[in-house]
C-alpha positions in Angstrom: 0.0 0.0 0.0 1.4 3.4 -1.0 0.4 6.2 1.3 0.1 9.7 -0.1 -0.6 12.8 2.1 -2.6 15.6 0.5 -1.1 18.5 2.4 -0.9 22.3 2.5 -1.0 24.6 5.6 -3.3 27.0 3.7 -7.0 26.4 3.5 -9.1 26.7 0.3 -6.6 25.2 -2.1 -8.7 22.1 -3.0 -7.0 19.5 -0.7 -10.3 17.7 -0.1 -11.4 17.9 -3.7 -8.1 16.5 -4.7 -8.2 13.6 -2.2 -11.7 12.6 -3.3 -11.1 12.8 -7.1 -7.7 11.2 -6.9 -9.2 8.2 -4.9 -12.1 7.9 -7.3 -9.9 7.9 -10.4 -7.5 5.4 -8.9 -10.4 3.1 -8.2 -12.4 3.6 -11.4 -9.7 4.1 -14.1 -6.9 1.9 -12.6 -8.9 -0.7 -10.7 -7.0 0.0 -7.5 -8.2 -0.6 -3.9 -8.1 2.7 -2.2 -8.4 3.8 1.4 -9.1 7.5 2.1 -8.3 8.9 5.5 -10.0 12.2 6.6 -7.6 14.1 8.8 -9.5 17.4 8.9 -11.8 18.2 11.8 -14.3 19.9 9.3 -14.9 16.4 8.1 -15.9 17.4 4.5 -14.3 14.2 3.1 -16.3 12.1 5.5 -19.5 13.8 4.7 -18.9 13.6 0.9 -18.1 10.0 0.9 -20.7 8.8 3.4 -23.3 11.5 3.6 -23.2 11.4 7.4 -21.1 12.3 10.4 -19.4 9.3 12.0 -18.1 9.2 15.6 -16.8 5.7 16.0 -13.5 4.2 14.7 -12.3 7.5 13.5 -8.8 8.9 13.0 -9.3 10.8 16.3 -9.9 7.4 18.1 -6.6 6.1 16.6 -4.7 9.2 17.8 -6.0 8.6 21.3 -5.9 4.8 21.4 -3.8 3.4 18.6 -4.5 1.8 15.2 -6.6 -1.0 16.6 -9.4 1.5 17.3 -9.6 2.7 13.7 -12.2 1.1 11.5 -12.2 1.6 7.7 -15.7 1.5 6.2 -17.2 1.4 2.8 -17.8 4.8 1.1 -20.4 5.7 -1.6 -17.7 5.5 -4.2 -17.0 2.1 -5.6 -13.5 0.7 -4.7 -13.0 3.4 -2.0 -13.1 2.8 1.7 -12.9 5.6 4.4 -11.3 6.2 7.7 -13.5 9.0 8.9 -12.6 12.2 10.7 -14.6 13.9 13.4 -14.7 17.3 15.1 -12.7 16.1 18.1 -9.6 16.2 15.9 -9.3 19.9 16.6 -8.8 19.1 20.3 -5.7 16.9 19.6 -2.8 19.3 20.0 0.8 18.4 19.1 1.8 19.5 22.6 0.1 16.4 24.0 2.5 14.2 22.1 5.3 15.1 24.5 3.3 13.8 27.4 2.4 10.6 25.6 -1.4 11.2 25.3 -1.4 11.1 21.5 -0.5 8.0 19.5 1.3 9.8 16.7 2.3 6.5 15.1 -1.2 5.3 14.7 -1.3 5.8 10.9 2.1 4.1 10.5 0.6 1.1 12.5 -2.5 1.2 10.3 -0.3 1.1 7.2 1.3 -2.1 8.4 -2.0 -3.6 9.4 -3.6 -3.0 6.0 -0.5 -3.1 3.8 -1.8 -5.9 1.6 -5.5 -5.0 1.7 -5.3 -1.7 -0.2 -3.1 -0.5 -3.1 -3.3 3.2 -2.2 -4.0 5.2 0.9 -4.9 8.9 0.4 -4.8 11.2 3.5 -6.7 14.4 3.4 -4.7 16.6 5.8 -5.9 19.6 7.8 -4.8 23.2 7.0 -2.5 23.2 10.0 0.4 21.3 11.4 -1.3 19.5 14.2 -1.3 15.9 15.5 -3.3 14.6 12.5 -1.0 16.2 10.0 2.1 14.9 11.8 0.7 11.3 11.9 -0.1 11.6 8.2 3.4 12.7 7.3 5.0 10.1 9.6 3.1 7.3 7.7 3.3 8.8 4.2 5.6 7.7 1.3 5.0 11.0 -0.5 3.2 14.3 -0.4 1.0 16.0 -3.0 0.7 19.7 -2.4 -2.4 21.4 -4.0 -1.6 25.1 -4.3 -3.7 28.0 -5.6 -1.1 30.1 -7.3 -1.3 33.5 -5.7 1.3 35.5 -3.8 -0.1 34.5 -0.3 0.2 30.8 -1.1 3.6 31.1 -2.6 4.9 32.9 0.5 3.5 30.2 2.7 5.3 27.4 0.9 8.5 27.9 2.9 6.8 27.1 6.2 5.3 23.9 4.7 8.6 22.8 3.2 10.2 23.3 6.6 7.7 21.2 8.3 8.1 18.4 5.7 11.9 18.6 6.1 11.5 18.3 9.9 9.3 15.2 9.5 12.0 13.6 7.3 14.0 13.3 10.6 11.4 10.8 11.7 10.4 9.5 8.2 13.5 9.6 6.1 11.7 8.1 3.0 9.1 10.9 2.8 9.3 12.7 -0.5 7.4 15.3 -2.4 5.5 13.8 -5.3 4.7 17.2 -6.7 2.9 20.5 -6.4 -0.6 20.5 -8.0 -1.7 24.0 -9.1 -5.5 24.2 -8.6 -8.2 26.7 -9.7 -5.8 27.7 -12.5 -6.5 30.0 -15.5 -4.4 31.7 -18.2 -2.3 34.3 -16.6 1.2 35.5 -16.9 1.5 35.6 -13.1 0.5 31.9 -12.8 2.9 30.8 -15.5 5.7 32.8 -13.9 4.8 31.1 -10.5 5.0 27.7 -12.1 8.3 28.5 -13.7 9.7 29.8 -10.4 8.6 26.6 -8.5 10.3 24.5 -11.1 13.4 26.6 -11.0 13.7 25.9 -7.3 13.8 22.2 -8.1 10.1 21.4 -7.1 8.2 18.9 -9.2 4.9 20.4 -10.6 2.0 18.5 -11.9 -0.1 19.8 -14.8 -2.7 22.3 -13.4 -6.4 21.8 -12.6 -8.3 24.5 -14.5 -10.8 26.6 -12.7 -14.4 25.6 -13.3 -17.7 25.8 -11.5 -18.2 22.1 -12.1 -16.0 21.5 -9.1 -18.4 23.4 -6.8 -21.3 21.5 -8.4 -19.6 18.3 -7.5 -19.9 19.1 -3.8 -23.7 19.4 -4.1 -24.2 16.2 -6.0 -21.8 14.3 -3.7 -20.3 12.5 -6.7 -16.6 12.7 -7.9 -16.0 14.9 -10.8 -15.6 12.0 -13.2 -19.2 11.0 -12.4 -20.9 14.4 -11.9 -19.3 16.1 -14.9 -17.0 13.6 -16.8 -16.4 15.9 -19.8 -15.5 19.0 -17.8 -12.1 20.6 -17.8 -11.6 19.5 -14.1 -12.4 15.9 -14.8 -9.9 15.8 -17.7 -7.3 17.6 -15.6 -7.7 15.4 -12.6 -7.3 12.3 -14.8 -4.1 13.9 -16.2 -2.8 14.5 -12.7 -3.4 10.9 -11.6 -1.7 9.7 -14.8 1.4 11.9 -14.0 1.3 10.8 -10.4 1.3 7.1 -11.4 4.2 7.7 -13.8 6.1 10.3 -11.8 6.4 14.0 -12.6 9.6 16.0 -13.3 
């Protein structure tokens, strides 16, 4: 099982949208068995994939009690299972790790437990470096970084890179799969931003174009390849997953 964390410390950059559509495409187009883990206390991934709030066997339970208290369950997307999040994730502060009240290795343990059961595990990380994010990066093989290419997001990248570098002390095999520009449109500033990221040696996936079909997807509660299969976003997410599978320069 390959574990990928979808991570950015900035909110509103399409982390959840990316996690959901990446999982759906891996299952539908590549016939992969996929586990999605909702690491955000807002629980948007959980609500999208199940239509309900779940308060048993969640990631928060794992962070309190270890991997044996986490229970993957079927989602409403064929081939995709879910470890749900819940609102109590916001109460699990990294400071509690020092006193041993948080099981920060729970997702690494879960990875070993289900290693042969799933092909891919996609973790939707919160927009903060908290216990859930640390557990995700500790278990992950690689990181996909959705980024909305504006000046604020670019300035915030240095902090995220520092956190990833710090986590490599505990997980030396952790690598950056690539940055994924989201909500993109034709602009000299956006192209300059992509060129700058590449010039700094960062791998960059092909961009996801801006389209209202992504917002429509959240109302229908169906992945973009089902709700609007011919849309620009559906095409772009399929291209992204193809590049992810093959590696991006």
